[in-house]
C-alpha positions in Angstrom: -10.4 5.2 -90.3 -12.1 3.8 -87.1 -15.8 4.2 -86.9 -16.9 7.3 -85.0 -19.7 7.1 -82.4 -23.0 8.7 -81.9 -23.2 7.9 -78.2 -20.8 7.1 -75.4 -22.6 3.9 -74.8 -21.3 2.4 -78.1 -17.7 3.0 -77.2 -16.1 -0.2 -75.9 -15.8 0.0 -72.1 -12.9 -1.0 -69.9 -13.6 -4.7 -70.0 -14.3 -5.0 -73.7 -11.2 -2.8 -74.4 -9.0 -5.0 -72.3 -10.3 -8.1 -74.0 -9.6 -6.6 -77.4 -6.0 -5.8 -76.3 -5.5 -9.3 -75.0 -6.5 -10.7 -78.4 -4.0 -8.3 -80.1 -1.3 -9.5 -77.8 -1.8 -13.1 -78.8 -1.2 -12.2 -82.4 1.4 -9.5 -82.0 3.0 -8.5 -78.7 4.3 -5.2 -80.2 1.7 -2.8 -78.9 1.7 0.7 -77.4 -1.1 1.6 -75.0 -2.1 5.2 -74.4 -4.2 6.1 -71.3 -5.6 9.6 -72.1 -7.0 11.5 -69.1 -9.0 14.6 -69.7 -7.7 17.3 -67.3 -10.2 18.8 -64.9 -13.2 17.4 -66.8 -15.2 17.0 -63.6 -15.4 20.8 -63.5 -17.2 20.8 -66.8 -19.8 18.2 -65.7 -20.4 19.8 -62.3 -20.7 23.3 -63.7 -22.7 22.7 -67.0 -24.4 19.4 -66.3 -23.8 15.8 -67.2 -25.7 16.0 -70.6 -23.3 18.7 -71.7 -20.4 16.8 -70.3 -21.4 13.7 -72.3 -21.6 15.7 -75.5 -18.1 17.1 -74.9 -16.7 13.6 -74.1 -18.2 12.2 -77.2 -16.6 14.9 -79.3 -13.3 14.3 -77.6 -13.5 10.6 -78.3 -14.4 11.0 -82.0 -11.5 13.5 -82.5 -9.0 11.0 -80.9 -10.3 8.3 -83.1 -9.8 10.5 -86.1 -6.3 11.3 -85.1 -5.4 7.7 -84.4 -6.2 6.4 -87.9 -7.7 3.1 -89.0 -5.2 0.7 -87.2 -5.9 1.8 -83.7 -8.0 0.1 -81.0 -10.0 2.6 -78.9 -12.0 2.3 -75.7 -13.3 4.2 -72.6 -11.6 3.2 -69.4 -13.7 5.3 -67.0 -15.7 8.5 -67.0 -13.0 10.8 -68.4 -10.1 8.4 -69.3 -9.8 6.9 -72.8 -7.6 4.1 -74.0 -5.8 3.8 -77.4 -3.6 1.0 -78.7 -1.2 1.3 -81.7 0.2 -1.8 -83.2 3.9 -1.9 -84.1 7.3 -1.0 -82.7 7.5 2.6 -81.7 10.3 4.5 -80.0 9.5 6.8 -77.1 10.1 9.9 -79.3 7.6 8.7 -81.9 5.0 8.1 -79.2 5.7 11.6 -77.7 5.2 13.1 -81.2 1.7 11.6 -81.3 1.0 13.1 -77.8 2.3 16.5 -79.0 0.0 16.2 -82.1 -2.9 15.4 -79.8 -2.3 18.4 -77.6 -1.9 20.7 -80.6 -5.1 19.5 -82.2 -7.2 20.1 -79.1 -6.0 23.7 -78.8 -8.9 24.4 -81.1 -11.9 24.8 -78.6 -14.8 22.4 -78.7 -18.1 24.3 -79.2 -21.3 23.1 -77.6 -24.5 24.9 -76.7 -22.9 28.4 -76.8 -20.0 27.1 -74.6 -16.4 26.6 -75.6 -14.1 24.1 -74.0 -10.3 23.8 -74.5 -9.2 20.3 -73.8 -5.9 19.3 -72.1 -4.7 15.8 -71.3 -2.5 13.8 -69.0 -1.1 10.9 -71.1 0.6 7.7 -69.9 2.0 5.4 -72.5 3.3 1.9 -72.2 5.0 -0.2 -74.8 4.4 -3.9 -74.1 7.5 -5.5 -72.7 9.1 -8.2 -75.0 7.2 -11.5 -75.0 4.7 -10.3 -72.4 1.1 -11.6 -73.1 -0.5 -10.8 -69.8 -2.9 -7.9 -70.3 -3.2 -6.9 -66.6 0.6 -6.5 -66.1 0.7 -4.5 -69.3 -2.3 -2.3 -68.3 -0.9 -1.7 -64.8 2.3 -0.4 -66.5 0.2 2.1 -68.5 -1.6 3.1 -65.3 1.7 3.8 -63.5 2.8 5.9 -66.5 -0.4 7.9 -66.3 -0.1 8.4 -62.6 3.4 9.8 -63.1 2.2 12.0 -66.0 -0.2 13.7 -63.7 2.7 14.5 -61.3 5.0 15.9 -64.0 5.5 19.7 -63.8 6.3 20.6 -67.4 5.1 17.8 -69.6 2.0 15.8 -68.8 3.4 12.8 -70.7 5.1 9.7 -69.3 6.4 6.6 -71.0 7.1 3.2 -69.5 8.2 -0.1 -71.0 9.5 -2.2 -68.2 7.6 -4.3 -65.7 9.5 -4.7 -62.4 10.8 -8.2 -61.9 9.6 -8.4 -58.3 6.1 -7.7 -59.5 6.3 -10.5 -62.0 7.6 -12.9 -59.4 4.8 -12.0 -57.0 2.2 -12.4 -59.7 3.6 -15.8 -60.7 3.4 -17.0 -57.1 -0.2 -15.8 -56.8 -1.0 -17.6 -60.0 0.5 -20.8 -58.6 -1.5 -20.3 -55.4 -4.7 -19.9 -57.3 -4.2 -22.9 -59.6 -3.4 -25.0 -56.5 -6.4 -23.7 -54.6 -8.8 -24.6 -57.4 -7.2 -28.0 -58.0 -7.1 -29.0 -54.3 -10.5 -27.6 -53.2 -9.0 -25.0 -50.9 -11.7 -22.5 -51.8 -15.0 -22.5 -49.9 -18.2 -20.5 -49.8 -19.3 -18.9 -46.6 -22.8 -17.5 -46.0 -23.8 -14.3 -44.2 -27.5 -14.2 -43.3 -29.7 -11.5 -44.7 -32.4 -10.6 -42.2 -35.8 -9.0 -42.2 -35.1 -6.3 -39.6 -38.5 -6.1 -38.0 -39.2 -9.8 -37.4 -35.6 -11.1 -37.6 -36.7 -13.7 -40.1 -33.8 -15.0 -42.3 -34.6 -14.1 -45.9 -31.4 -15.4 -47.5 -27.7 -15.1 -47.5 -24.8 -13.6 -49.3 -22.2 -16.0 -50.6 -18.7 -14.9 -49.8 -15.5 -16.6 -51.0 -12.9 -17.9 -48.4 -9.6 -19.6 -48.9 -8.6 -22.5 -46.7 -4.9 -22.0 -46.9 -2.9 -25.1 -46.0 -0.6 -23.1 -43.7 -2.4 -19.9 -42.7 -5.9 -21.2 -42.1 -9.1 -19.5 -43.4 -8.2 -16.3 -45.3 -10.1 -13.6 -47.2 -9.2 -14.3 -50.8 -8.0 -10.8 -51.8 -4.6 -12.1 -53.0 -6.3 -14.8 -55.1 -8.7 -12.3 -56.7 -5.7 -10.2 -57.6 -4.1 -13.2 -59.2 -7.3 -14.1 -61.0 -7.5 -10.6 -62.4 -3.9 -10.6 -63.4 -4.1 -13.9 -65.3 -7.6 -13.5 -66.7 -8.9 -16.3 -64.5 -11.8 -14.4 -63.0 -14.3 -16.2 -65.2 -13.0 -19.6 -63.9 -13.2 -18.4 -60.3 -16.6 -16.8 -60.9 -18.0 -20.0 -62.3 -16.5 -22.0 -59.3 -18.4 -19.6 -57.0 -21.6 -20.0 -58.9 -21.4 -23.7 -59.0 -20.7 -23.9 -55.3 -23.7 -21.5 -54.6 -26.0 -23.9 -56.6 -24.6 -26.8 -54.6 -25.3 -24.8 -51.4 -28.8 -23.9 -52.4 -29.6 -27.6 -53.2 -28.3 -28.6 -49.7 -30.4 -25.8 -48.1 -33.4 -27.0 -50.0 -33.0 -30.5 -48.7 -32.7 -29.1 -45.2 -36.1 -27.3 -45.7 -34.5 -23.9 -46.1 -35.6 -22.4 -49.4 -33.7 -19.1 -49.1 -32.4 -16.7 -51.7 -28.7 -16.6 -52.2 -26.8 -13.5 -53.4 -23.6 -14.1 -55.4 -21.2 -11.4 -56.5 -21.0 -11.2 -60.3 -17.6 -10.6 -61.9 -17.4 -8.1 -64.8 -16.0 -10.8 -67.1 -19.2 -12.8 -66.6 -21.3 -9.8 -67.8 -19.4 -10.0 -71.1 -19.5 -13.8 -71.4 -22.0 -14.6 -74.1 -22.4 -18.1 -72.7 -23.3 -16.9 -69.2 -27.1 -17.2 -69.5 -26.8 -20.6 -71.1 -24.4 -21.7 -68.3 -26.9 -20.5 -65.6 -29.6 -22.6 -67.1 -27.4 -25.7 -67.2 -26.4 -25.2 -63.5 -30.0 -24.9 -62.6 -30.8 -28.2 -64.3 -27.8 -30.0 -63.0 -28.4 -29.1 -59.4 -32.2 -29.0 -59.6 -32.4 -25.5 -58.1 -34.8 -22.8 -59.3 -33.1 -19.8 -60.7 -35.5 -17.5 -58.7 -33.5 -18.5 -55.6 -30.6 -16.5 -56.8 -29.6 -12.8 -56.8 -26.6 -11.6 -58.7 -24.8 -8.6 -57.3 -22.8 -6.1 -59.5 -20.9 -3.1 -58.4 -21.7 0.5 -59.4 -18.7 0.8 -61.7 -20.0 -2.0 -63.9 -23.5 -0.6 -63.9 -22.1 2.9 -64.6 -20.4 1.5 -67.8 -23.9 1.8 -69.4 -22.9 -0.7 -72.0 -25.6 -1.9 -74.4 -24.1 -5.4 -73.9 -24.4 -5.1 -70.2 -28.1 -4.0 -70.4 -28.9 -6.9 -72.8 -27.1 -9.4 -70.5 -28.9 -8.1 -67.4 -32.3 -8.2 -69.1 -31.7 -11.8 -70.1 -30.6 -12.8 -66.6 -33.7 -11.2 -65.1 -35.9 -13.0 -67.6 -34.7 -16.2 -66.1 -36.2 -15.1 -62.7 -32.8 -14.2 -61.2 -32.8 -10.9 -59.2 -30.2 -8.2 -59.8 -28.7 -6.1 -57.0 -26.4 -3.1 -57.0 -23.7 -3.7 -54.3 -21.8 -1.1 -52.3 -24.3 1.6 -53.4 -22.9 5.1 -52.9 -19.3 4.1 -52.7 -17.2 6.4 -54.9 -19.8 7.5 -57.5 -21.9 10.6 -57.6 -23.5 10.0 -61.1 -26.6 8.0 -60.4 -27.9 8.3 -64.0 -27.3 4.6 -64.5 -30.3 3.8 -62.3 -32.6 5.2 -65.0 -31.2 2.8 -67.6 -31.1 -0.6 -66.0 -33.7 -2.6 -64.2 -32.7 -3.8 -60.7 -34.4 -5.6 -57.8 -32.4 -4.3 -54.9 -29.8 -1.8 -53.7 -27.3 -2.7 -51.1 -26.2 0.5 -49.4 -22.5 0.5 -48.6 -21.6 -0.5 -45.1 -19.6 2.7 -44.6 -22.9 4.7 -44.4 -24.4 2.2 -41.9 -21.6 1.6 -39.5 -21.5 5.2 -38.2 -25.2 6.0 -38.7 -25.6 6.5 -35.0 -22.8 9.1 -34.9 -23.0 11.0 -38.2 -26.2 12.7 -39.3 -24.9 12.8 -42.8 -24.8 9.0 -42.9 -28.4 8.9 -41.8 -29.4 11.4 -44.5 -27.6 9.3 -47.1 -29.5 6.2 -46.0 -32.8 8.1 -46.0 -32.1 9.4 -49.5 -31.2 5.9 -50.7 -34.5 4.7 -49.4 -36.3 7.3 -51.5 -34.3 6.3 -54.6 -35.1 2.6 -54.0 -38.8 3.3 -53.7 -38.7 5.3 -56.9 -36.9 2.5 -58.6 -39.4 0.0 -57.2 -36.7 -2.1 -55.6 -35.6 -3.2 -52.1 -33.0 -1.4 -50.0 -30.6 -3.6 -48.0 -28.4 -2.2 -45.3 -24.9 -3.8 -45.0 -22.6 -3.5 -42.0 -25.1 -3.6 -39.1 -22.9 -4.2 -36.1 -24.6 -2.5 -33.2 -28.1 -2.6 -31.7 -28.2 1.2 -32.2 -27.8 0.6 -36.0 -30.8 -1.7 -36.0 -33.0 0.8 -34.1 -32.2 3.7 -36.4 -32.6 1.6 -39.6 -36.0 0.5 -38.3 -37.0 4.1 -37.6 -36.0 5.1 -41.1 -38.0 2.2 -42.6 -35.3 -0.1 -43.8 -36.7 -3.6 -44.1 -33.7 -5.8 -44.8 -30.1 -5.9 -43.7 -27.0 -8.0 -42.7 -24.0 -7.6 -40.5 -22.1 -8.9 -37.5 -24.9 -8.0 -35.1 -26.7 -11.0 -36.5 -23.9 -13.2 -37.7 -20.6 -13.0 -39.6 -20.2 -15.1 -42.7 -20.0 -18.8 -41.7 -19.6 -22.2 -43.4 -22.7 -23.8 -44.9 -22.9 -26.3 -42.0 -22.8 -23.5 -39.5 -25.3 -21.5 -41.5 -27.8 -24.3 -41.5 -27.4 -24.6 -37.7 -27.8 -20.9 -37.3 -31.0 -20.9 -39.4 -32.6 -23.6 -37.2 -32.1 -21.5 -34.1 -34.0 -18.6 -32.5 -32.5 -15.2 -33.3 -32.5 -12.7 -30.4 -30.9 -9.3 -30.5 -31.0 -7.1 -27.5 -34.3 -7.0 -25.6 -36.6 -5.1 -28.0 -37.2 -7.8 -30.6 -39.3 -10.9 -31.1 -37.7 -14.3 -31.1 -38.5 -16.1 -34.3 -38.5 -19.9 -34.8 -37.8 -20.7 -38.5 -38.1 -24.5 -38.3 -40.1 -26.4 -35.7 
């Protein structure tokens, strides 16, 4: 039988789970993937507390592991969704029988702290299409099945085993685009200045990927990122971005601009055991101090609370690299992860800043975020500053750092160096600052 768990943090999270499935597919493409969603579980956590909710989820996970037997692969996809893979060829009826067995088993209430909870599930199941070895196409098929299962009126189960041809064709085109973009140097890093809001001094920049398309000009790389995720090329793209950031930092240093550069960190890099070693090598190759870099991760990665993530982040910070939480407040209400990882800055999501002059709730959220950042002993950075009114309000609140179109959009490295050598003037209430004589 699979090992049971004493904590949710030891259950393989989404990224480790997908990696495990991908390895299975290379050996045997005959796999069936269950996505198991606990119905209305948010009601439990909100009513009885997250500690109670975690105990219930752990009990659910261990029961599923028990039912699955010793040949299954198990993981936690998100807060209340688990993943389960069975190896072998199974007909839809056989998979539905497992679902029925699962439902029947959980009719027995889970007891915890004088409370009883009867569990129900939405279950989407996908059998891997013949000869498919692409994990993201397979996982997307299971996600579509789960979505349909949630909509079914009488049976919260849905089976799928066919990937639409048009989706495959589009993905293949995207892969070809990505391969060409990397080979022909079509990708480029742009730099958006991060500003000290009271003095307008440039503190650093965020590195943002752009695609110099041969026909369509400069594009945001959303489609390429989609292709990278679909074909497990995110690590390759992530390292390209990092290497380009190191090259940019070296050029800035030669121009007399020793600024900190923020780079978005892909989830795959967090689980790359060679990541820390590669960072050291890049530092030596480009002769750039690692303290000039800040790596940004999103809340969903931080929320995974994985022991591996914590270890990796601790090793990265030990190198002198700063760690930031990007898009803070976007989509998550469980802030418990902030107690468990050490961070250097929080970047509050631009959606709270862009309407801060119109919506008092937005201002309250920013003020609360400032209190959290002070308690966590880290900086708070405001994104999406587009109007002088935004700047005035953020100054009133006490926000020290920010970025946005009010100062500059993301620009090429050459344009960024030119921008950094000029006076910055916004409105009439600020002091002009000369960075380089």
